[in-house]
PDB file with one MODEL, atoms N, CA, C and O in Angstrom:
MODEL        1
ATOM      1  N   UNK A   1       0.777  -1.344  -0.179  1.00  0.00           N
ATOM      2  CA  UNK A   1      -0.475  -0.086  -0.025  1.00  0.00           C
ATOM      3  C   UNK A   1       0.701   0.612   0.063  1.00  0.00           C
ATOM      4  O   UNK A   1       1.672   0.296   0.750  1.00  0.00           O
ATOM      5  N   UNK A   2       0.532   2.090  -1.036  1.00  0.00           N
ATOM      6  CA  UNK A   2       1.480   2.864  -1.447  1.00  0.00           C
ATOM      7  C   UNK A   2       0.931   4.205   0.613  1.00  0.00           C
ATOM      8  O   UNK A   2      -0.060   4.185   1.344  1.00  0.00           O
ATOM      9  N   UNK A   3       2.063   4.930   0.639  1.00  0.00           N
ATOM     10  CA  UNK A   3       1.863   5.727   1.757  1.00  0.00           C
ATOM     11  C   UNK A   3       1.319   7.001   1.264  1.00  0.00           C
ATOM     12  O   UNK A   3       0.550   7.801   1.795  1.00  0.00           O
ATOM     13  N   UNK A   4       2.012   6.994  -0.086  1.00  0.00           N
ATOM     14  CA  UNK A   4       1.665   9.371  -0.564  1.00  0.00           C
ATOM     15  C   UNK A   4       0.150   9.165  -0.669  1.00  0.00           C
ATOM     16  O   UNK A   4      -0.705   8.282  -0.725  1.00  0.00           O
ATOM     17  N   UNK A   5       0.332  10.620  -0.664  1.00  0.00           N
ATOM     18  CA  UNK A   5      -1.313  11.229  -0.520  1.00  0.00           C
ATOM     19  C   UNK A   5      -1.689  11.109  -1.670  1.00  0.00           C
ATOM     20  O   UNK A   5      -0.858  10.548  -2.385  1.00  0.00           O
ATOM     21  N   UNK A   6      -2.905  11.502  -2.316  1.00  0.00           N
ATOM     22  CA  UNK A   6      -3.325  12.348  -3.600  1.00  0.00           C
ATOM     23  C   UNK A   6      -3.219  13.333  -3.537  1.00  0.00           C
ATOM     24  O   UNK A   6      -3.050  14.012  -2.525  1.00  0.00           O
ATOM     25  N   UNK A   7      -3.300  13.685  -4.724  1.00  0.00           N
ATOM     26  CA  UNK A   7      -3.179  15.751  -5.430  1.00  0.00           C
ATOM     27  C   UNK A   7      -1.622  15.871  -5.372  1.00  0.00           C
ATOM     28  O   UNK A   7      -0.641  15.182  -5.096  1.00  0.00           O
ATOM     29  N   UNK A   8      -1.893  16.934  -5.721  1.00  0.00           N
ATOM     30  CA  UNK A   8      -0.503  17.531  -5.912  1.00  0.00           C
ATOM     31  C   UNK A   8       0.653  17.539  -4.564  1.00  0.00           C
ATOM     32  O   UNK A   8       0.342  17.624  -3.376  1.00  0.00           O
ATOM     33  N   UNK A   9       1.957  17.433  -5.087  1.00  0.00           N
ATOM     34  CA  UNK A   9       3.137  17.234  -4.266  1.00  0.00           C
ATOM     35  C   UNK A   9       3.365  18.620  -4.437  1.00  0.00           C
ATOM     36  O   UNK A   9       3.059  19.211  -5.472  1.00  0.00           O
ATOM     37  N   UNK A  10       4.170  19.439  -2.942  1.00  0.00           N
ATOM     38  CA  UNK A  10       4.654  20.297  -3.351  1.00  0.00           C
ATOM     39  C   UNK A  10       6.123  20.181  -2.363  1.00  0.00           C
ATOM     40  O   UNK A  10       6.186  19.806  -1.192  1.00  0.00           O
ATOM     41  N   UNK A  11       7.195  20.613  -3.213  1.00  0.00           N
ATOM     42  CA  UNK A  11       8.355  20.455  -3.036  1.00  0.00           C
ATOM     43  C   UNK A  11       8.878  22.391  -2.938  1.00  0.00           C
ATOM     44  O   UNK A  11       8.479  23.497  -3.301  1.00  0.00           O
ATOM     45  N   UNK A  12      10.180  21.638  -2.071  1.00  0.00           N
ATOM     46  CA  UNK A  12      10.100  23.487  -1.037  1.00  0.00           C
ATOM     47  C   UNK A  12      11.792  23.855  -2.521  1.00  0.00           C
ATOM     48  O   UNK A  12      12.078  23.601  -3.691  1.00  0.00           O
ATOM     49  N   UNK A  13      12.468  24.706  -1.073  1.00  0.00           N
ATOM     50  CA  UNK A  13      13.233  24.971  -2.683  1.00  0.00           C
ATOM     51  C   UNK A  13      14.323  24.480  -2.366  1.00  0.00           C
ATOM     52  O   UNK A  13      15.147  25.030  -3.097  1.00  0.00           O
ATOM     53  N   UNK A  14      15.017  23.508  -1.469  1.00  0.00           N
ATOM     54  CA  UNK A  14      16.146  22.629  -0.913  1.00  0.00           C
ATOM     55  C   UNK A  14      16.159  21.787  -2.096  1.00  0.00           C
ATOM     56  O   UNK A  14      17.086  21.749  -2.906  1.00  0.00           O
ATOM     57  N   UNK A  15      14.703  20.877  -2.176  1.00  0.00           N
ATOM     58  CA  UNK A  15      14.482  20.184  -3.089  1.00  0.00           C
ATOM     59  C   UNK A  15      14.603  20.018  -4.886  1.00  0.00           C
ATOM     60  O   UNK A  15      14.797  19.106  -5.690  1.00  0.00           O
ATOM     61  N   UNK A  16      14.234  22.262  -4.931  1.00  0.00           N
ATOM     62  CA  UNK A  16      13.929  22.000  -6.201  1.00  0.00           C
ATOM     63  C   UNK A  16      15.025  21.945  -6.834  1.00  0.00           C
ATOM     64  O   UNK A  16      15.226  21.309  -7.869  1.00  0.00           O
ATOM     65  N   UNK A  17      16.265  23.025  -5.872  1.00  0.00           N
ATOM     66  CA  UNK A  17      18.176  22.916  -6.204  1.00  0.00           C
ATOM     67  C   UNK A  17      17.867  21.572  -6.495  1.00  0.00           C
ATOM     68  O   UNK A  17      17.567  21.308  -7.659  1.00  0.00           O
ATOM     69  N   UNK A  18      17.889  20.410  -5.402  1.00  0.00           N
ATOM     70  CA  UNK A  18      18.395  19.095  -6.128  1.00  0.00           C
ATOM     71  C   UNK A  18      18.579  18.892  -7.012  1.00  0.00           C
ATOM     72  O   UNK A  18      19.647  18.740  -7.606  1.00  0.00           O
ATOM     73  N   UNK A  19      16.997  18.806  -7.498  1.00  0.00           N
ATOM     74  CA  UNK A  19      16.364  18.270  -8.451  1.00  0.00           C
ATOM     75  C   UNK A  19      16.792  18.889 -10.148  1.00  0.00           C
ATOM     76  O   UNK A  19      17.123  18.105 -11.038  1.00  0.00           O
ATOM     77  N   UNK A  20      16.716  20.233 -10.336  1.00  0.00           N
ATOM     78  CA  UNK A  20      16.997  20.762 -10.948  1.00  0.00           C
ATOM     79  C   UNK A  20      18.689  20.207 -11.468  1.00  0.00           C
ATOM     80  O   UNK A  20      19.271  19.629 -12.386  1.00  0.00           O
ATOM     81  N   UNK A  21      19.003  21.100  -9.666  1.00  0.00           N
ATOM     82  CA  UNK A  21      21.228  21.733 -10.454  1.00  0.00           C
ATOM     83  C   UNK A  21      21.005  23.325 -10.805  1.00  0.00           C
ATOM     84  O   UNK A  21      21.449  23.911 -11.792  1.00  0.00           O
ATOM     85  N   UNK A  22      20.023  24.001  -9.506  1.00  0.00           N
ATOM     86  CA  UNK A  22      21.001  25.061 -10.204  1.00  0.00           C
ATOM     87  C   UNK A  22      20.086  25.433  -8.895  1.00  0.00           C
ATOM     88  O   UNK A  22      18.945  25.296  -8.455  1.00  0.00           O
ATOM     89  N   UNK A  23      21.017  25.844  -8.661  1.00  0.00           N
ATOM     90  CA  UNK A  23      21.512  27.409  -7.357  1.00  0.00           C
ATOM     91  C   UNK A  23      19.873  28.297  -7.058  1.00  0.00           C
ATOM     92  O   UNK A  23      18.964  28.588  -7.836  1.00  0.00           O
ATOM     93  N   UNK A  24      20.034  28.498  -5.747  1.00  0.00           N
ATOM     94  CA  UNK A  24      19.491  29.130  -5.511  1.00  0.00           C
ATOM     95  C   UNK A  24      18.902  30.448  -6.264  1.00  0.00           C
ATOM     96  O   UNK A  24      17.970  30.619  -7.049  1.00  0.00           O
ATOM     97  N   UNK A  25      19.628  31.086  -5.817  1.00  0.00           N
ATOM     98  CA  UNK A  25      20.009  32.386  -6.626  1.00  0.00           C
ATOM     99  C   UNK A  25      19.247  31.956  -8.717  1.00  0.00           C
ATOM    100  O   UNK A  25      18.403  32.588  -9.352  1.00  0.00           O
ATOM    101  N   UNK A  26      19.952  30.839  -9.081  1.00  0.00           N
ATOM    102  CA  UNK A  26      19.641  30.446 -10.926  1.00  0.00           C
ATOM    103  C   UNK A  26      17.755  31.285 -10.853  1.00  0.00           C
ATOM    104  O   UNK A  26      17.110  32.283 -11.175  1.00  0.00           O
ATOM    105  N   UNK A  27      17.666  29.914 -10.162  1.00  0.00           N
ATOM    106  CA  UNK A  27      16.141  29.661 -10.360  1.00  0.00           C
ATOM    107  C   UNK A  27      14.992  31.159  -9.465  1.00  0.00           C
ATOM    108  O   UNK A  27      13.773  31.004  -9.383  1.00  0.00           O
ATOM    109  N   UNK A  28      15.681  32.437  -8.919  1.00  0.00           N
ATOM    110  CA  UNK A  28      15.051  33.035  -8.529  1.00  0.00           C
ATOM    111  C   UNK A  28      15.620  34.317  -9.954  1.00  0.00           C
ATOM    112  O   UNK A  28      15.062  35.327 -10.384  1.00  0.00           O
ATOM    113  N   UNK A  29      16.355  33.943 -10.160  1.00  0.00           N
ATOM    114  CA  UNK A  29      16.825  34.863 -11.852  1.00  0.00           C
ATOM    115  C   UNK A  29      15.722  33.914 -12.675  1.00  0.00           C
ATOM    116  O   UNK A  29      15.372  34.656 -13.593  1.00  0.00           O
ATOM    117  N   UNK A  30      15.074  32.790 -12.805  1.00  0.00           N
ATOM    118  CA  UNK A  30      13.946  32.698 -13.572  1.00  0.00           C
ATOM    119  C   UNK A  30      12.675  33.113 -13.165  1.00  0.00           C
ATOM    120  O   UNK A  30      11.653  33.079 -13.851  1.00  0.00           O
ATOM    121  N   UNK A  31      12.708  33.226 -12.834  1.00  0.00           N
ATOM    122  CA  UNK A  31      11.108  34.028 -12.011  1.00  0.00           C
ATOM    123  C   UNK A  31      11.190  35.403 -12.236  1.00  0.00           C
ATOM    124  O   UNK A  31      10.071  35.894 -12.385  1.00  0.00           O
ATOM    125  N   UNK A  32      12.089  36.188 -12.313  1.00  0.00           N
ATOM    126  CA  UNK A  32      12.239  37.719 -11.952  1.00  0.00           C
ATOM    127  C   UNK A  32      12.658  38.478 -13.103  1.00  0.00           C
ATOM    128  O   UNK A  32      13.839  38.613 -13.423  1.00  0.00           O
ATOM    129  N   UNK A  33      11.156  39.234 -14.051  1.00  0.00           N
ATOM    130  CA  UNK A  33      11.019  39.448 -15.572  1.00  0.00           C
ATOM    131  C   UNK A  33      12.065  40.663 -15.758  1.00  0.00           C
ATOM    132  O   UNK A  33      12.204  41.301 -16.802  1.00  0.00           O
ATOM    133  N   UNK A  34      12.903  40.903 -14.338  1.00  0.00           N
ATOM    134  CA  UNK A  34      13.564  41.777 -14.754  1.00  0.00           C
ATOM    135  C   UNK A  34      15.540  41.459 -14.684  1.00  0.00           C
ATOM    136  O   UNK A  34      16.447  42.249 -14.422  1.00  0.00           O
ATOM    137  N   UNK A  35      15.572  40.240 -14.980  1.00  0.00           N
ATOM    138  CA  UNK A  35      17.249  39.168 -15.133  1.00  0.00           C
ATOM    139  C   UNK A  35      16.709  38.754 -16.117  1.00  0.00           C
ATOM    140  O   UNK A  35      15.617  38.197 -16.232  1.00  0.00           O
ATOM    141  N   UNK A  36      18.020  39.209 -17.416  1.00  0.00           N
ATOM    142  CA  UNK A  36      18.660  38.473 -18.115  1.00  0.00           C
ATOM    143  C   UNK A  36      18.265  36.829 -18.446  1.00  0.00           C
ATOM    144  O   UNK A  36      17.637  36.474 -19.443  1.00  0.00           O
ATOM    145  N   UNK A  37      18.882  35.738 -17.167  1.00  0.00           N
ATOM    146  CA  UNK A  37      18.159  34.790 -17.175  1.00  0.00           C
ATOM    147  C   UNK A  37      16.617  34.270 -16.993  1.00  0.00           C
ATOM    148  O   UNK A  37      16.184  33.137 -16.786  1.00  0.00           O
ATOM    149  N   UNK A  38      15.970  35.500 -17.144  1.00  0.00           N
ATOM    150  CA  UNK A  38      14.593  35.128 -16.851  1.00  0.00           C
ATOM    151  C   UNK A  38      13.360  33.970 -17.003  1.00  0.00           C
ATOM    152  O   UNK A  38      12.757  34.792 -16.314  1.00  0.00           O
ATOM    153  N   UNK A  39      12.769  33.291 -17.144  1.00  0.00           N
ATOM    154  CA  UNK A  39      12.075  32.619 -18.290  1.00  0.00           C
ATOM    155  C   UNK A  39      10.927  32.552 -18.351  1.00  0.00           C
ATOM    156  O   UNK A  39      10.784  31.875 -17.333  1.00  0.00           O
ATOM    157  N   UNK A  40       9.706  32.726 -18.794  1.00  0.00           N
ATOM    158  CA  UNK A  40       8.835  33.481 -18.248  1.00  0.00           C
ATOM    159  C   UNK A  40       7.648  31.493 -18.244  1.00  0.00           C
ATOM    160  O   UNK A  40       6.488  31.434 -17.836  1.00  0.00           O
ATOM    161  N   UNK A  41       8.213  30.616 -18.637  1.00  0.00           N
ATOM    162  CA  UNK A  41       7.727  29.058 -18.813  1.00  0.00           C
ATOM    163  C   UNK A  41       8.365  28.877 -17.232  1.00  0.00           C
ATOM    164  O   UNK A  41       7.916  27.731 -17.236  1.00  0.00           O
ATOM    165  N   UNK A  42       8.738  28.937 -16.454  1.00  0.00           N
ATOM    166  CA  UNK A  42       9.704  28.435 -15.226  1.00  0.00           C
ATOM    167  C   UNK A  42       7.884  28.241 -14.333  1.00  0.00           C
ATOM    168  O   UNK A  42       6.763  28.717 -14.513  1.00  0.00           O
ATOM    169  N   UNK A  43       8.378  27.494 -13.596  1.00  0.00           N
ATOM    170  CA  UNK A  43       6.595  27.324 -13.088  1.00  0.00           C
ATOM    171  C   UNK A  43       6.517  28.174 -11.963  1.00  0.00           C
ATOM    172  O   UNK A  43       7.622  28.120 -11.422  1.00  0.00           O
ATOM    173  N   UNK A  44       5.432  29.273 -11.056  1.00  0.00           N
ATOM    174  CA  UNK A  44       5.879  30.308 -10.315  1.00  0.00           C
ATOM    175  C   UNK A  44       5.601  29.201  -8.666  1.00  0.00           C
ATOM    176  O   UNK A  44       4.904  28.219  -8.410  1.00  0.00           O
ATOM    177  N   UNK A  45       6.268  29.783  -8.137  1.00  0.00           N
ATOM    178  CA  UNK A  45       6.034  29.141  -6.600  1.00  0.00           C
ATOM    179  C   UNK A  45       4.688  29.715  -5.850  1.00  0.00           C
ATOM    180  O   UNK A  45       4.153  30.800  -6.078  1.00  0.00           O
ATOM    181  N   UNK A  46       4.254  28.676  -4.855  1.00  0.00           N
ATOM    182  CA  UNK A  46       2.527  28.686  -4.509  1.00  0.00           C
ATOM    183  C   UNK A  46       3.444  29.279  -2.823  1.00  0.00           C
ATOM    184  O   UNK A  46       4.547  29.064  -2.321  1.00  0.00           O
ATOM    185  N   UNK A  47       2.134  30.142  -2.424  1.00  0.00           N
ATOM    186  CA  UNK A  47       2.143  30.112  -1.008  1.00  0.00           C
ATOM    187  C   UNK A  47       1.521  29.088   0.030  1.00  0.00           C
ATOM    188  O   UNK A  47       0.406  28.591   0.191  1.00  0.00           O
ATOM    189  N   UNK A  48       2.899  28.989   0.736  1.00  0.00           N
ATOM    190  CA  UNK A  48       2.182  28.100   2.044  1.00  0.00           C
ATOM    191  C   UNK A  48       1.786  28.587   3.309  1.00  0.00           C
ATOM    192  O   UNK A  48       1.301  27.762   4.084  1.00  0.00           O
ATOM    193  N   UNK A  49       1.897  29.794   3.684  1.00  0.00           N
ATOM    194  CA  UNK A  49       1.673  30.310   4.684  1.00  0.00           C
ATOM    195  C   UNK A  49       3.113  30.873   5.125  1.00  0.00           C
ATOM    196  O   UNK A  49       4.202  30.309   5.220  1.00  0.00           O
ATOM    197  N   UNK A  50       2.651  32.387   5.391  1.00  0.00           N
ATOM    198  CA  UNK A  50       3.961  33.454   6.227  1.00  0.00           C
ATOM    199  C   UNK A  50       4.496  33.195   5.466  1.00  0.00           C
ATOM    200  O   UNK A  50       3.889  33.198   4.395  1.00  0.00           O
ATOM    201  N   UNK A  51       6.132  32.749   5.432  1.00  0.00           N
ATOM    202  CA  UNK A  51       6.857  33.977   4.090  1.00  0.00           C
ATOM    203  C   UNK A  51       7.576  32.219   3.570  1.00  0.00           C
ATOM    204  O   UNK A  51       8.657  32.074   2.998  1.00  0.00           O
ATOM    205  N   UNK A  52       6.304  30.703   4.103  1.00  0.00           N
ATOM    206  CA  UNK A  52       6.640  29.824   3.337  1.00  0.00           C
ATOM    207  C   UNK A  52       5.835  29.848   1.577  1.00  0.00           C
ATOM    208  O   UNK A  52       4.848  30.365   1.052  1.00  0.00           O
ATOM    209  N   UNK A  53       7.065  28.880   1.141  1.00  0.00           N
ATOM    210  CA  UNK A  53       6.666  28.707  -0.428  1.00  0.00           C
ATOM    211  C   UNK A  53       7.097  27.706  -1.251  1.00  0.00           C
ATOM    212  O   UNK A  53       8.282  27.389  -1.151  1.00  0.00           O
ATOM    213  N   UNK A  54       6.320  27.064  -2.143  1.00  0.00           N
ATOM    214  CA  UNK A  54       6.869  25.756  -2.516  1.00  0.00           C
ATOM    215  C   UNK A  54       6.732  25.290  -4.184  1.00  0.00           C
ATOM    216  O   UNK A  54       6.458  26.432  -4.553  1.00  0.00           O
ATOM    217  N   UNK A  55       6.717  24.715  -5.114  1.00  0.00           N
ATOM    218  CA  UNK A  55       6.607  24.785  -6.565  1.00  0.00           C
ATOM    219  C   UNK A  55       5.435  23.181  -6.309  1.00  0.00           C
ATOM    220  O   UNK A  55       5.369  22.369  -5.387  1.00  0.00           O
ATOM    221  N   UNK A  56       4.769  23.298  -7.460  1.00  0.00           N
ATOM    222  CA  UNK A  56       3.828  21.912  -7.431  1.00  0.00           C
ATOM    223  C   UNK A  56       5.352  21.133  -8.076  1.00  0.00           C
ATOM    224  O   UNK A  56       6.248  21.686  -8.714  1.00  0.00           O
ATOM    225  N   UNK A  57       5.263  19.848  -7.697  1.00  0.00           N
ATOM    226  CA  UNK A  57       5.950  18.895  -8.118  1.00  0.00           C
ATOM    227  C   UNK A  57       5.668  19.053 -10.034  1.00  0.00           C
ATOM    228  O   UNK A  57       6.320  19.789 -10.774  1.00  0.00           O
ATOM    229  N   UNK A  58       4.810  18.358 -10.348  1.00  0.00           N
ATOM    230  CA  UNK A  58       4.293  18.433 -11.664  1.00  0.00           C
ATOM    231  C   UNK A  58       4.264  19.337 -12.287  1.00  0.00           C
ATOM    232  O   UNK A  58       3.701  19.293 -13.381  1.00  0.00           O
ATOM    233  N   UNK A  59       4.656  20.100 -11.982  1.00  0.00           N
ATOM    234  CA  UNK A  59       4.786  21.524 -13.374  1.00  0.00           C
ATOM    235  C   UNK A  59       5.832  21.218 -13.462  1.00  0.00           C
ATOM    236  O   UNK A  59       6.279  20.650 -14.459  1.00  0.00           O
ATOM    237  N   UNK A  60       6.767  21.629 -12.038  1.00  0.00           N
ATOM    238  CA  UNK A  60       8.601  21.336 -12.583  1.00  0.00           C
ATOM    239  C   UNK A  60       8.461  19.923 -13.678  1.00  0.00           C
ATOM    240  O   UNK A  60       8.501  19.838 -14.906  1.00  0.00           O
ATOM    241  N   UNK A  61       8.316  19.090 -12.785  1.00  0.00           N
ATOM    242  CA  UNK A  61       8.609  18.131 -14.499  1.00  0.00           C
ATOM    243  C   UNK A  61       8.229  18.417 -15.836  1.00  0.00           C
ATOM    244  O   UNK A  61       9.031  18.286 -16.761  1.00  0.00           O
ATOM    245  N   UNK A  62       6.720  18.910 -16.049  1.00  0.00           N
ATOM    246  CA  UNK A  62       6.448  19.435 -17.219  1.00  0.00           C
ATOM    247  C   UNK A  62       7.266  20.233 -17.352  1.00  0.00           C
ATOM    248  O   UNK A  62       7.441  20.405 -18.559  1.00  0.00           O
ATOM    249  N   UNK A  63       8.226  21.167 -16.463  1.00  0.00           N
ATOM    250  CA  UNK A  63       8.425  22.147 -16.821  1.00  0.00           C
ATOM    251  C   UNK A  63      10.349  21.491 -17.956  1.00  0.00           C
ATOM    252  O   UNK A  63      10.864  22.159 -18.853  1.00  0.00           O
ATOM    253  N   UNK A  64      10.899  20.069 -17.412  1.00  0.00           N
ATOM    254  CA  UNK A  64      11.491  19.895 -17.386  1.00  0.00           C
ATOM    255  C   UNK A  64      11.799  19.206 -18.723  1.00  0.00           C
ATOM    256  O   UNK A  64      12.763  19.164 -19.487  1.00  0.00           O
ATOM    257  N   UNK A  65       9.994  18.442 -18.657  1.00  0.00           N
ATOM    258  CA  UNK A  65      10.679  18.038 -20.047  1.00  0.00           C
ATOM    259  C   UNK A  65       9.959  18.524 -21.181  1.00  0.00           C
ATOM    260  O   UNK A  65       9.817  17.854 -22.204  1.00  0.00           O
ATOM    261  N   UNK A  66       9.562  19.520 -21.045  1.00  0.00           N
ATOM    262  CA  UNK A  66       9.631  20.771 -22.480  1.00  0.00           C
ATOM    263  C   UNK A  66      11.299  21.216 -22.297  1.00  0.00           C
ATOM    264  O   UNK A  66      11.731  21.760 -23.313  1.00  0.00           O
ATOM    265  N   UNK A  67      11.699  21.160 -21.852  1.00  0.00           N
ATOM    266  CA  UNK A  67      13.408  21.612 -21.585  1.00  0.00           C
ATOM    267  C   UNK A  67      13.903  20.299 -22.612  1.00  0.00           C
ATOM    268  O   UNK A  67      14.163  20.590 -23.780  1.00  0.00           O
ATOM    269  N   UNK A  68      13.992  19.297 -22.305  1.00  0.00           N
ATOM    270  CA  UNK A  68      14.266  17.762 -22.792  1.00  0.00           C
ATOM    271  C   UNK A  68      14.128  17.893 -24.218  1.00  0.00           C
ATOM    272  O   UNK A  68      15.155  17.703 -24.870  1.00  0.00           O
ATOM    273  N   UNK A  69      13.051  18.185 -24.848  1.00  0.00           N
ATOM    274  CA  UNK A  69      12.333  18.180 -25.934  1.00  0.00           C
ATOM    275  C   UNK A  69      13.044  18.688 -26.782  1.00  0.00           C
ATOM    276  O   UNK A  69      13.466  18.238 -27.847  1.00  0.00           O
ATOM    277  N   UNK A  70      13.282  20.411 -25.899  1.00  0.00           N
ATOM    278  CA  UNK A  70      13.619  21.756 -27.450  1.00  0.00           C
ATOM    279  C   UNK A  70      14.572  20.926 -27.144  1.00  0.00           C
ATOM    280  O   UNK A  70      14.081  19.863 -27.523  1.00  0.00           O
ATOM    281  N   UNK A  71      16.504  20.459 -26.342  1.00  0.00           N
ATOM    282  CA  UNK A  71      17.217  20.214 -26.652  1.00  0.00           C
ATOM    283  C   UNK A  71      17.608  19.484 -27.662  1.00  0.00           C
ATOM    284  O   UNK A  71      18.579  19.727 -28.379  1.00  0.00           O
ATOM    285  N   UNK A  72      16.591  18.228 -27.784  1.00  0.00           N
ATOM    286  CA  UNK A  72      16.716  16.541 -28.448  1.00  0.00           C
ATOM    287  C   UNK A  72      16.510  17.154 -30.184  1.00  0.00           C
ATOM    288  O   UNK A  72      17.196  16.612 -31.051  1.00  0.00           O
ATOM    289  N   UNK A  73      15.482  18.351 -30.602  1.00  0.00           N
ATOM    290  CA  UNK A  73      15.022  18.741 -31.337  1.00  0.00           C
ATOM    291  C   UNK A  73      16.132  20.281 -31.951  1.00  0.00           C
ATOM    292  O   UNK A  73      16.205  20.798 -33.065  1.00  0.00           O
ATOM    293  N   UNK A  74      16.691  20.537 -30.923  1.00  0.00           N
ATOM    294  CA  UNK A  74      17.413  21.660 -31.153  1.00  0.00           C
ATOM    295  C   UNK A  74      18.925  21.028 -31.853  1.00  0.00           C
ATOM    296  O   UNK A  74      19.823  21.802 -32.185  1.00  0.00           O
TER     297      UNK A  74
ENDMDL
END
C-alpha cells in the first residue's frame, strides 16, 4: 500500500535546487522579469503561509520535459 497522499505534491526550495541542479539565485533569476536569465515558462511558486513557498512537483516535471524536448530538437 502506498503512503503518498493523493493530489499535487509540493516541493520546497532545497529539494528544487537538488532536482534541477540549479542554485537558489538562478531559480529566483528565472522567475524575475528584470533578470537576463528570466524564463517566462518557469513554474511559479505557491504561497504555503507566512514566508514559506513551494512549487508543484508536476509543474516542475513538465518544465523539465519541455526543456529536454527542446534540447533534443535543437
